[in-house]
N, C-alpha and C positions, 0 to 999 in steps of 0.2 A: 461698208466696212465698219466693224464693231471694234471700239477701243475700250479697254479696261484701264481706268485710272484709279490708282490707289493712293490715298493720302495717309500718312502716319502722323498722328497727333501725339506729341509728347506732353503729358500732363505734368506740370511742375510739382515736384514734391520736395519738401525740405525736412530735414531732421537734424537734431543735435547728434554729434558723434559720441562714441562711448566714453571718451576722455572728459566729457563735460559732466562732472559729478556735482551733486548738491552740496557737499561739504568738502572743503579743501583746506590745507594748512600751508603756511609759509613760515620760514625761519627768520626771526628778527635780525636786522643788520646784515643781511645777505641779499643777493638778487633772487627774485622768485617769479613764478608764472602762475597766473590764475587761468586754468584751462577752460576754454570754451571754443568749440568749433562746430561747424555745421556742414552738411553736404546736401546736394540736390542739383537739379537742372532747371533753370540756371543756378549757378552757385550763389547761395545766400550771402548777404553782407551782415557783419556783426557790429553792434554798437554796445556801449557800456554805460551803466549807471551805478551809483552807490548810495544806499540809504535814501532812495527816492529822487536823487539829483542826477542829472546827466553828467557823466564823466567823459571829458574830452582828453584822450591821451595827447600829451604835449611834447613828448620826446625828451623831457627833462628826467623825471623819475618814472613816469608812466609812458609806455609805448605799446601800441598794438602791433603784434607780429602777423605775418601773412596768413597764418592759420585762423586768425581772429582772436587768439588768446591775448591776455593782457600781461605784459612784462613790467615788473617793478624793479627798478635799478637798485634801490636800497630800501628794503622793507622796514617801515617804522611800526611800532606797536599800534598806533592809531589807524593803520591800514586794515586792521581786522574789521569785520562787519559783514553786512549783506550787500553783495554786488548783484546787479541784474544784467544778464547777457541777453540781448535781443537780436534775433536774426530776422532779416527782412529779405524776402524773395520777390523780385520783380516778375510779375506775370504778363507784362506788356499791357498796352491800352490803359495806362495809368492805374493799373490794379497791382496790388502787392499783398503779400501775406506776412504777418508778423507773428512770431512765437517767441516767448521769453522764458527764461529760467533763472530762478533766484539761486545764488551760490553763497553759502555761508562760509566765510573765510576766518580762520583763527590764526593768530600769530604766536608761534612758539618761541619761548626764550625772552619774554618781555622783560 
């Protein structure tokens, strides 16, 4: 008896979504969001940095929302600058792929 066994291999691919733009603006002294999100299988994880330093959203002024974007509760003029959004996609067997995007943020109404 002959059996045909078919395996489907899903190749993990990740990409930033369209709302992850290179330049974004926030309005001073209001709440704002720096958009960065990614899609893929498995779903990539997002981490943040600013001006070369790791940024850890602490829930006080900065909080990461489920899409991966960064919410700022009260935007200060010094919140402008270059942010780095990094997506990491776990491919199993201790392998992962990282892709990063620099986002230039300007604060309006300083």
